[in-house]
DSSP file (Angstrom, degrees, kcal/mol; ACC not computed):
  #  RESIDUE AA STRUCTURE BP1 BP2  ACC     N-H-->O    O-->H-N    N-H-->O    O-->H-N    TCO  KAPPA ALPHA  PHI   PSI    X-CA   Y-CA   Z-CA
    1    1 A M              0   0    0      0, 0.0     2,-0.1     0, 0.0     0, 0.0   0.000 360.0 360.0 360.0 136.8  224.5  171.0  185.0
    2    2 A A        -     0   0    0      1,-0.1     2,-1.5     2,-0.0     9,-0.0  -0.423 360.0-130.8 -72.4 142.0  224.9  174.3  186.8
    3    3 A Q        +     0   0    0     -2,-0.1     2,-0.4     2,-0.0    -1,-0.1  -0.548  63.2 129.1 -88.7  68.6  228.4  175.4  187.8
    4    4 A V        -     0   0    0     -2,-1.5     2,-0.2     7,-0.2     7,-0.2  -0.984  60.8-121.5-131.0 135.2  227.4  176.2  191.4
    5    5 A C     >  -     0   0    0      5,-2.2     4,-0.9    -2,-0.4    46,-0.2  -0.552  15.7-145.1 -71.9 135.2  229.0  175.1  194.7
    6    6 A S  T  4 S+     0   0    0     44,-2.6    45,-0.1    -2,-0.2    -1,-0.1   0.616  93.8  43.6 -79.7 -10.6  226.5  173.2  196.8
    7    7 A I  T  4 S+     0   0    0     43,-0.2    -1,-0.1     3,-0.1    44,-0.1   0.893 130.2  14.2 -96.0 -58.4  228.0  174.7  200.1
    8    8 A C  T  4 S-     0   0    0      2,-0.1    -2,-0.1    44,-0.0    43,-0.1   0.602  92.9-124.2 -99.3 -12.1  228.6  178.4  199.5
    9    9 A G     <  +     0   0    0     -4,-0.9     2,-0.2     1,-0.2    -3,-0.1   0.636  47.4 166.3  80.4  13.3  226.6  178.9  196.3
   10   10 A K        +     0   0    0     -6,-0.1    -5,-2.2     1,-0.0    -1,-0.2  -0.450  10.0 175.3 -66.6 131.8  229.6  180.3  194.4
   11   11 A G        -     0   0    0     -7,-0.2    -7,-0.2    -2,-0.2    -1,-0.0  -0.566  35.7 -55.6-125.2-171.6  228.8  180.5  190.7
   12   12 A P        -     0   0    0      0, 0.0     2,-0.3     0, 0.0    18,-0.2  -0.344  44.4-145.8 -70.1 150.0  230.4  181.7  187.5
   13   13 A Q  E     -A   29   0A   0     16,-2.3    16,-3.2    -2,-0.0     2,-0.3  -0.883  13.5-140.6-113.1 150.4  231.5  185.3  187.1
   14   14 A F  E     +A   28   0A   0     -2,-0.3     2,-0.2    14,-0.2    14,-0.2  -0.810  34.0 129.0-116.6 150.4  231.3  187.2  183.9
   15   15 A G  E     -A   27   0A   0     12,-2.2    12,-2.2    -2,-0.3     2,-0.4  -0.843  47.1 -69.8-167.4-156.0  233.6  189.7  182.2
   16   16 A N  E     -A   26   0A   0     -2,-0.2     2,-0.5    10,-0.2    10,-0.2  -0.923  20.0-136.2-122.2 142.5  235.4  190.4  179.0
   17   17 A N  E     -A   25   0A   0      8,-3.4     8,-1.7    -2,-0.4     2,-0.5  -0.855  30.4-159.5 -80.9 130.5  238.3  189.0  177.0
   18   18 A V  E     -A   24   0A   0     -2,-0.5     6,-0.2     6,-0.2     2,-0.1  -0.964   3.0-155.9-119.5 118.4  240.3  192.1  176.0
   19   19 A S    >   -     0   0    0      4,-2.2     3,-1.8    -2,-0.5     0, 0.0  -0.246  35.4 -99.1 -84.1 175.5  242.6  191.8  173.0
   20   20 A H  T 3  S+     0   0    0      1,-0.3    -1,-0.1     2,-0.1    -2,-0.0   0.808 128.0  54.0 -64.7 -29.2  245.7  193.9  172.2
   21   21 A A  T 3  S-     0   0    0      2,-0.1    -1,-0.3     1,-0.0     3,-0.1   0.299 122.1-111.2 -86.6  10.0  243.5  195.8  169.8
   22   22 A N    <   +     0   0    0     -3,-1.8     2,-0.3     1,-0.2    -2,-0.1   0.731  63.6 156.2  65.8  25.7  241.1  196.4  172.7
   23   23 A N        -     0   0    0      2,-0.0    -4,-2.2     1,-0.0     2,-0.5  -0.650  29.7-149.8 -76.4 140.1  238.4  194.2  171.1
   24   24 A K  E     +A   18   0A   0     -2,-0.3     2,-0.3    -6,-0.2    -6,-0.2  -0.955  21.4 170.9-120.4 127.8  236.1  192.9  173.8
   25   25 A T  E     -A   17   0A   0     -8,-1.7    -8,-3.4    -2,-0.5     2,-0.1  -0.973  38.1-103.6-129.6 147.9  234.2  189.6  173.8
   26   26 A R  E     +A   16   0A   0     -2,-0.3     2,-0.3   -10,-0.2   -10,-0.2  -0.382  44.3 165.7 -72.8 145.9  232.2  188.1  176.7
   27   27 A R  E     -A   15   0A   0    -12,-2.2   -12,-2.2    -2,-0.1     2,-0.4  -0.922  22.5-136.0-147.1 171.9  233.7  185.3  178.8
   28   28 A R  E     -A   14   0A   0     -2,-0.3     2,-0.6   -14,-0.2   -14,-0.2  -0.991   5.2-143.4-137.7 146.6  233.0  183.6  182.1
   29   29 A W  E     -A   13   0A   0    -16,-3.2   -16,-2.3    -2,-0.4    -2,-0.0  -0.942  22.5-155.0-106.4 116.2  235.1  182.4  185.0
   30   30 A N        -     0   0    0     -2,-0.6   -26,-0.1   -18,-0.2   -19,-0.1  -0.640  21.8-108.7 -89.0 148.3  233.8  179.1  186.4
   31   31 A P        -     0   0    0      0, 0.0     2,-1.6     0, 0.0    -1,-0.1  -0.383  36.3-102.6 -70.7 156.8  234.5  178.1  190.0
   32   32 A N        -     0   0    0     -2,-0.1    21,-1.6     2,-0.0     2,-0.3  -0.616  51.2-172.9 -82.2  85.6  236.9  175.2  190.6
   33   33 A L  E     -B   52   0B   0     -2,-1.6     2,-0.4    19,-0.2    19,-0.2  -0.637   9.9-169.0 -88.8 138.3  234.3  172.6  191.4
   34   34 A Q  E     -B   51   0B   0     17,-3.2    17,-2.5    -2,-0.3     2,-0.7  -0.980  19.9-134.3-123.8 137.9  235.3  169.1  192.7
   35   35 A S  E     +B   50   0B   0     -2,-0.4     2,-0.3    15,-0.2    15,-0.2  -0.830  39.6 167.1 -92.1 113.4  232.9  166.2  192.9
   36   36 A V  E     -B   49   0B   0     13,-2.5    13,-2.7    -2,-0.7     2,-0.8  -0.899  42.4-119.4-128.1 153.8  233.5  164.6  196.3
   37   37 A R  E     +B   48   0B   0     -2,-0.3    27,-1.9    11,-0.2     2,-0.3  -0.851  48.8 171.9 -90.0 115.1  231.8  162.0  198.5
   38   38 A A  E     -BC  47  63B   0      9,-2.5     9,-2.3    -2,-0.8     2,-0.3  -0.868  36.5-105.6-128.2 156.5  231.1  164.0  201.7
   39   39 A K  E     -B   46   0B   0     23,-2.2    23,-0.4    -2,-0.3     7,-0.2  -0.643  35.9-122.7 -79.2 134.8  229.2  163.4  204.9
   40   40 A A    >   -     0   0    0      5,-1.3     3,-0.5    -2,-0.3    -1,-0.0  -0.494  22.6-120.3 -72.0 148.4  225.9  165.3  205.1
   41   41 A P  T 3  S+     0   0    0      0, 0.0    -1,-0.1     0, 0.0    -2,-0.0   0.827 106.8  32.9 -62.5 -31.9  225.8  167.6  208.2
   42   42 A N  T 3  S+     0   0    0      0, 0.0     2,-0.3     0, 0.0    -3,-0.0   0.464 116.2  49.9-107.7  -1.3  222.7  165.9  209.8
   43   43 A S  S <  S-     0   0    0     -3,-0.5    -3,-0.0     2,-0.2     0, 0.0  -0.798  70.3-126.9-133.7 174.2  223.1  162.2  208.8
   44   44 A T  S    S+     0   0    0     -2,-0.3     2,-0.1    -5,-0.1    -1,-0.1   0.626  78.3  92.8 -96.4 -15.9  225.6  159.4  208.7
   45   45 A N  S    S-     0   0    0     -6,-0.1    -5,-1.3     1,-0.1     2,-0.3  -0.413  71.3-124.8 -82.4 158.3  225.4  158.5  205.1
   46   46 A R  E     -B   39   0B   0     -7,-0.2     2,-0.3    -2,-0.1    -7,-0.2  -0.699  25.8-176.1 -99.1 151.3  227.7  159.9  202.4
   47   47 A Q  E     -B   38   0B   0     -9,-2.3    -9,-2.5    -2,-0.3     2,-0.6  -0.977  31.7-105.1-142.7 157.4  226.5  161.6  199.2
   48   48 A R  E     +B   37   0B   0     -2,-0.3     2,-0.3   -11,-0.2   -11,-0.2  -0.732  45.0 172.7 -87.1 122.5  228.2  163.0  196.2
   49   49 A V  E     -B   36   0B   0    -13,-2.7   -13,-2.5    -2,-0.6     2,-0.7  -0.911  32.3-128.9-127.9 154.7  228.3  166.8  196.2
   50   50 A R  E     +B   35   0B   0     -2,-0.3   -44,-2.6   -15,-0.2     2,-0.3  -0.918  38.2 168.6-105.4 112.1  230.0  169.4  194.0
   51   51 A V  E     -B   34   0B   0    -17,-2.5   -17,-3.2    -2,-0.7     2,-0.1  -0.891  34.2-109.8-125.0 153.7  231.9  171.8  196.1
   52   52 A C  E  >  -B   33   0B   0     -2,-0.3     4,-1.6   -19,-0.2     3,-0.5  -0.399  30.4-113.2 -79.6 160.4  234.5  174.5  195.2
   53   53 A A  H  > S+     0   0    0    -21,-1.6     4,-2.4     1,-0.2     5,-0.2   0.801 114.6  59.8 -65.3 -29.7  238.1  174.1  196.1
   54   54 A S  H  > S+     0   0    0      1,-0.2     4,-1.9     2,-0.2    -1,-0.2   0.858 104.5  49.7 -69.6 -32.6  238.0  177.0  198.6
   55   55 A C  H  >>S+     0   0    0     -3,-0.5     5,-1.8     2,-0.2     6,-0.7   0.868 111.1  49.8 -70.4 -35.7  235.3  175.2  200.6
   56   56 A L  H ><5S+     0   0    0     -4,-1.6     3,-0.6     1,-0.2    -2,-0.2   0.922 113.0  46.4 -65.7 -43.2  237.4  172.0  200.7
   57   57 A R  H 3<5S+     0   0    0     -4,-2.4    -2,-0.2     1,-0.2    -1,-0.2   0.866 110.8  51.6 -67.9 -36.3  240.5  173.9  201.8
   58   58 A S  H 3<5S-     0   0    0     -4,-1.9    -1,-0.2    -5,-0.2    -2,-0.2   0.588 112.8-116.0 -81.1  -8.3  238.7  175.8  204.5
   59   59 A G  T <<5S+     0   0    0     -4,-0.7    -3,-0.2    -3,-0.6    -2,-0.1   0.690  73.8 132.3  86.2  18.4  237.2  172.6  206.0
   60   60 A K  S   <S+     0   0    0     -5,-1.8     2,-0.4    -6,-0.2    -4,-0.2   0.669  70.2  52.2 -74.0 -14.9  233.5  173.4  205.4
   61   61 A V  S    S-     0   0    0     -6,-0.7     2,-0.7    -5,-0.2    -2,-0.1  -0.972  73.5-148.8-124.0 135.0  233.1  169.9  204.0
   62   62 A T        -     0   0    0    -23,-0.4   -23,-2.2    -2,-0.4     2,-0.1  -0.912  17.7-147.8-103.4 114.5  234.2  166.7  205.7
   63   63 A K  B      C   38   0B   0     -2,-0.7   -25,-0.2   -25,-0.2   -27,-0.0  -0.445 360.0 360.0 -74.5 151.7  235.2  164.0  203.2
   64   64 A G              0   0    0    -27,-1.9   -26,-0.2    -2,-0.1    -1,-0.2   0.446 360.0 360.0 157.4 360.0  234.5  160.5  204.0
C-alpha cells in the first residue's frame, strides 16, 4: 500500500543516513498516516481514508 495522504498527497521523502564515519546509506521518511473514518465532502456516508496527522490537525478532514 502506498504511503500517500489521500487529502494533500504527501508522500515519503528520501535522504541519507549519515554515520559518524560519514558513511551514507539511503533511507526514507514516511508521513504520519492515520486511518480514520471520515465524511466524504460531497456525500453523507463515511468511508475509511488514510490521512496525514497535519491534515487532521488543520481541520481538512471531518471525522465522524
